[in-house]
C-alpha positions in Angstrom: 0.0 0.0 0.0 1.2 3.5 -0.8 1.6 5.6 2.3 1.8 9.4 2.5 2.8 11.3 5.6 1.3 14.8 6.1 1.8 15.2 9.8 5.2 17.0 9.8 4.0 19.5 12.6 3.8 16.4 14.9 7.3 15.3 14.1 9.8 15.0 11.2 12.2 12.2 10.1 15.9 12.6 10.9 17.6 13.8 7.7 20.4 11.4 6.5 23.0 14.1 6.8 21.9 14.7 10.4 22.2 11.0 11.2 25.6 10.9 9.6 26.8 13.8 11.7 25.5 12.1 14.9 26.8 8.6 14.4 30.4 9.1 15.5 29.2 10.5 18.9 27.5 7.2 19.6 30.8 5.3 19.2 34.3 6.6 18.6 33.7 10.2 19.8 32.0 9.2 23.0 33.8 11.6 25.4 31.9 13.6 28.1 31.9 17.2 26.9 32.7 18.3 30.5 35.9 16.4 30.6 39.2 18.2 30.1 41.1 15.4 28.3 41.2 15.0 24.5 38.1 12.7 24.3 36.1 15.3 26.2 37.4 18.3 24.3 36.4 16.7 21.0 32.9 16.4 22.2 33.0 20.0 23.7 34.1 21.4 20.4 31.3 19.6 18.6 28.7 20.9 21.1 30.0 24.5 20.6 30.0 24.2 16.9 26.3 23.0 17.0 25.5 25.9 19.4 26.8 28.3 16.8 24.6 26.7 14.1 21.5 26.8 16.2 22.2 30.4 17.1 22.6 31.3 13.5 19.2 29.9 12.6 17.5 32.5 14.9 20.0 35.4 14.7 21.3 34.9 18.3 24.7 34.8 19.9 26.0 31.2 20.6 26.3 32.0 24.3 22.6 32.8 24.4 21.6 29.2 23.4 20.8 26.7 26.2 20.3 23.1 25.0 17.3 21.3 26.6 15.4 18.1 26.1 12.9 19.8 23.8 10.1 22.4 23.4 8.2 21.5 26.6 11.3 21.9 28.8 12.2 25.1 27.1 8.7 26.6 27.5 8.6 25.5 31.2 12.1 26.9 31.9 11.2 30.2 30.4 7.9 30.6 32.2 8.8 29.2 35.7 12.3 30.6 35.4 11.1 34.2 35.1 8.0 34.0 37.3 9.7 32.2 40.2 12.8 34.3 40.1 12.7 35.7 43.7 14.4 39.0 42.9 13.2 39.9 39.4 15.1 42.8 37.8 13.4 45.3 35.5 14.0 44.3 31.9 15.8 47.6 31.2 18.0 47.5 34.2 19.9 44.3 33.4 23.3 44.3 31.6 25.8 41.6 31.0 25.6 38.1 32.4 22.8 36.4 34.2 24.0 37.4 37.6 24.9 41.0 36.8 21.4 42.6 36.9 20.3 45.2 39.3 17.2 44.2 41.3 13.9 46.0 41.2 12.9 47.1 44.6 9.4 46.4 46.0 7.1 43.5 45.3 7.9 40.8 42.8 5.5 41.0 39.8 3.0 38.1 39.7 1.1 38.5 36.4 1.5 36.7 33.1 -0.1 37.4 29.8 -0.6 34.6 27.3 -3.1 33.5 24.7 -6.0 31.0 24.6 -4.4 29.1 21.7 -1.0 28.3 23.2 0.5 24.8 23.2 -0.2 22.8 26.3 3.4 23.2 27.4 2.7 26.9 27.9 -1.0 26.7 29.0 -0.4 24.0 31.6 2.6 25.8 33.0 0.5 29.0 33.4 -2.3 27.0 35.0 0.1 25.5 37.5 1.3 28.9 38.4 -2.3 30.1 38.8 -2.7 27.5 41.5 0.2 29.1 43.3 -1.5 32.5 43.2 0.0 34.0 40.0 -2.5 36.0 38.0 -2.8 34.9 34.3 -4.5 36.7 31.5 -5.5 34.5 28.5 -6.0 36.7 25.5 -8.7 35.7 23.0 -8.0 35.6 19.3 -10.1 36.5 16.3 -11.5 33.9 13.9 -8.2 33.6 12.1 -6.3 32.9 15.3 -4.6 36.3 15.8 -4.6 38.4 18.9 -5.7 42.0 19.1 -2.6 44.2 19.9 -4.7 46.8 21.7 -6.2 44.2 23.9 -2.7 43.0 24.8 -1.7 46.6 25.6 -4.7 47.0 27.9 -3.9 43.7 29.6 -0.5 44.9 30.8 -0.4 45.8 34.5 2.3 47.3 36.7 2.8 43.8 38.2 3.1 42.1 34.8 6.4 40.3 34.5 6.1 38.0 31.5 4.3 37.9 28.2 4.4 34.5 26.6 2.9 34.3 23.1 3.7 31.6 20.5 5.2 32.6 17.2 3.2 30.2 15.0 0.3 28.0 16.1 0.8 24.3 15.9 -2.7 23.6 14.6 -3.4 26.5 12.3 0.0 27.7 11.4 -1.2 31.3 12.2 1.7 33.7 12.8 1.4 36.3 15.6 2.7 39.9 15.0 5.7 39.2 17.3 7.7 42.3 16.3 4.9 44.6 17.4 4.4 42.5 20.6 8.2 42.8 21.2 8.0 46.6 21.0 5.1 46.7 23.3 6.8 44.4 25.9 10.0 46.6 25.7 7.9 49.8 26.3 6.3 48.2 29.3 9.6 46.8 30.6 8.2 43.3 30.6 10.0 40.1 29.6 8.8 38.4 26.4 8.9 34.7 25.7 7.8 33.0 22.5 7.2 29.3 21.7 8.8 29.1 18.2 8.7 25.3 17.9 6.5 25.5 14.8 8.2 28.4 13.1 11.9 27.7 13.5 13.2 26.4 10.2 10.0 27.3 8.3 10.0 31.1 8.4 12.9 33.5 9.1 13.5 34.3 12.7 15.7 37.1 14.1 15.4 37.3 17.9 16.7 40.9 17.9 14.2 42.1 15.3 11.4 40.2 17.1 12.4 41.7 20.5 12.0 38.4 22.4 14.0 37.7 25.6 13.3 34.0 25.5 12.5 31.7 22.6 11.8 27.9 22.5 12.7 25.6 19.7 12.7 21.8 19.2 14.9 19.6 17.2 12.4 17.0 16.0 10.3 19.6 14.3 13.1 20.4 11.9 14.6 17.0 11.0 16.7 16.4 14.1 16.1 13.7 16.6 13.5 13.7 19.3 14.7 14.6 22.8 16.8 17.7 22.0 15.7 21.4 21.9 17.0 24.8 22.9 16.0 27.9 24.8 17.3 31.2 23.6 18.0 33.4 26.6 18.9 37.0 25.8 22.1 38.1 27.5 21.2 39.7 30.9 17.9 37.9 31.3 17.6 36.9 34.9 16.3 33.3 34.9 15.9 31.0 37.8 17.4 27.5 37.2 14.9 24.6 37.5 17.5 21.8 37.8 20.4 21.6 40.2 23.7 19.8 39.7 26.9 20.7 37.9 27.8 24.0 36.2 27.0 22.9 32.7 25.7 25.6 30.2 26.6 28.5 32.5 24.5 27.0 35.3 21.3 27.3 33.3 20.8 23.6 32.7 23.0 21.2 34.6 23.5 17.6 33.5 25.8 15.8 31.0 25.1 17.1 27.5 23.3 14.9 24.9 26.3 15.4 22.5 24.9 13.2 19.7 21.5 15.0 19.9 23.1 18.4 20.0 25.3 17.7 17.0 22.3 16.5 15.1 20.3 19.6 16.1 23.1 21.8 14.9 23.3 20.0 11.5 19.6 20.2 11.1 19.6 23.9 11.9 22.4 24.5 9.4 20.4 22.7 6.7 17.2 24.6 7.5 18.9 28.0 7.4 20.5 27.4 4.0 17.3 25.9 2.4 14.7 28.0 4.2 13.6 30.4 1.4 13.6 27.7 -1.3 11.7 25.2 0.8 9.1 27.7 2.1 8.3 28.8 -1.5 7.9 25.2 -2.8 6.0 23.9 0.2 3.6 26.9 0.3 2.7 26.2 -3.4 2.0 22.6 -2.5 -0.1 23.6 0.5 -2.2 25.9 -1.6 -2.7 23.1 -4.2 -4.0 20.9 -1.4 -6.3 23.5 0.0 -7.8 24.4 -3.4 -8.3 20.8 -4.3 -10.0 19.9 -1.1 -12.3 22.9 -1.1 -13.3 22.1 -4.7 -13.8 18.4 -4.1 -15.4 18.3 -0.7 -18.7 20.3 -0.4 -19.0 22.7 2.5 -15.3 22.3 3.6 -13.5 25.4 4.8 -10.0 26.4 5.8 -9.5 27.4 9.4 -7.3 30.4 9.9 -6.7 30.7 6.1 -6.9 34.5 5.9 -4.1 35.1 8.4 -0.3 35.0 7.8 0.6 31.3 8.2 3.6 29.0 8.1 4.0 27.7 4.6 3.3 24.1 5.4 0.1 24.0 7.5 -3.5 23.6 6.3 -6.3 23.1 8.8 -9.7 22.3 7.2 -13.2 21.6 8.6 -15.3 18.9 7.0 -18.8 19.4 8.4 -20.8 16.3 9.2 -18.0 14.0 10.0 -16.1 13.1 13.2 -12.4 14.0 12.8 -11.3 10.9 14.7 -13.3 8.6 12.5 -12.0 10.4 9.4 -8.4 10.2 10.7 -8.7 6.4 11.1 -10.4 6.0 7.7 -7.5 8.0 6.0 -4.9 6.0 7.9 -6.5 2.8 6.6 -6.2 4.2 3.1 -2.5 5.1 3.6 -2.7 8.8 4.5 -1.3 10.1 7.8 -2.5 13.5 9.1 -3.9 14.7 12.5 -6.9 16.2 14.3 -6.8 18.9 16.8 -8.6 16.7 19.3 -7.2 14.9 22.2 -8.5 11.6 23.7 -8.9 11.5 27.4 -10.4 8.5 29.2 -12.2 7.5 26.1 -13.8 10.9 25.5 -12.8 13.1 22.6 -12.5 16.7 23.5 -12.6 19.4 20.8 -9.4 21.3 20.1 -9.0 24.3 22.4 -7.4 26.1 19.6 -10.3 25.7 17.2 -13.0 26.5 19.8 -11.0 29.6 20.8 -11.2 30.9 17.2 -15.0 30.5 17.4 -15.7 27.1 15.9 -18.6 25.2 17.6 -17.5 21.9 19.2 -19.0 19.8 16.4 -17.0 21.7 13.7 -13.8 21.6 15.9 -14.2 17.8 16.0 -14.7 17.7 12.3 -11.4 19.4 11.5 -8.2 17.9 10.3 -4.6 19.3 10.1 -2.4 18.6 7.1 1.2 19.6 7.6 3.6 19.2 4.7 7.4 18.6 4.9 10.6 19.4 3.1 10.2 16.2 0.9 6.5 16.3 0.3 5.8 15.9 -3.4 3.0 16.9 -5.8 2.3 13.2 -6.2 1.7 12.9 -2.4 -0.9 15.6 -2.6 -2.6 14.0 -5.6 -2.9 10.9 -3.5 -4.4 13.0 -0.6 -6.8 14.7 -3.0 -8.1 11.3 -4.0 -8.5 9.6 -0.7 -9.8 12.5 1.5 -12.9 13.3 -0.5 -13.7 9.6 -0.8 -13.4 9.1 2.9 -15.4 12.2 3.8 -18.2 11.1 1.4 -18.3 7.6 2.9 -18.5 8.9 6.4 -21.1 11.5 5.6 -23.4 8.8 4.1 -23.4 7.1 7.5 -23.7 10.4 9.5 -27.0 11.7 10.8 -25.1 14.8 11.8 -24.3 15.5 8.1 -27.8 14.9 7.0 -28.8 17.7 9.4 -26.0 19.9 8.1 -27.1 19.2 4.5 -30.7 20.0 5.3 -29.7 23.3 7.0 -27.5 24.2 4.0 
């Protein structure tokens, strides 16, 4: 059976060049990067070269990159690290290294601003802090998945210490106006963190132009292995460490470095930076082909968030009258892998919080699928999808009393 993978926002395969770069560090180059002998120093040199490559992908300085286990850890470290810092400095008062900042006098700020469509790594971290007495504002979005900048401005309080807003949404691909948000955060003297897991390697990122203080990225979203990520920490940002141990990575993140994973991440970042413009143009053309074809072949289908700026590879469509989970299974049986925005919990399917936040009723949120294309997706892959998706939707609609109601209403 022919199989086509259109779920690259969930994870990507490791590129052959990335694997080749990693292999020596599983065998002959096995030294601990913290050791001072030759074995260790070879690993240390490889780690620092990878740090330079990851920094180059986002316009940062190498010393501002902290390697982590992935996007979730990076998000958690950014949020807890700022909010739980016992003596939080004003953003504008800090110069130099982590420990050099002057300390703001008075009460520690205890207010965070985020959005209703963040990844669970951000939302659940904020909810955990709410239980500890931290105030959190969850900004709504419009029907395209974008926030209102004036609403953000009004949400900022004297005690606001962190704004955490994702760069690109994992379900819709919607890109937030991060440069404007960065200027607003700077004017208010508030730290800004962004989850860029879905944008890094897909669209250009310059942390200085965006004005972010902290930014999270993940290796397995850009053809590196799972279990490796990074947190950009602008020089001077005062961040509480969450783990305690040795003095690795300037004390930010103790523990023996995952040298092979870091090397793979560095190679993947290098490839992404060099091929970004060409890949984005090619993939966006394919994405548009897929959307046009599905809208033409599947009656009443619509694109979610299609009018907003988006990452070039992401298409989220609603197919009224079907259950997304059933459609997902039907497509998998036909050889097509994609995803829904729904999550299964104790046997009950909950609608995507992202799709309900942009105004979809629960039944339409449950009827939506995300198709995310990758670097090696071909036109033939999309021809396959354009054959199997309409057929699967039609079959499920014939069995669906929900769709009969939708059709009558239409």
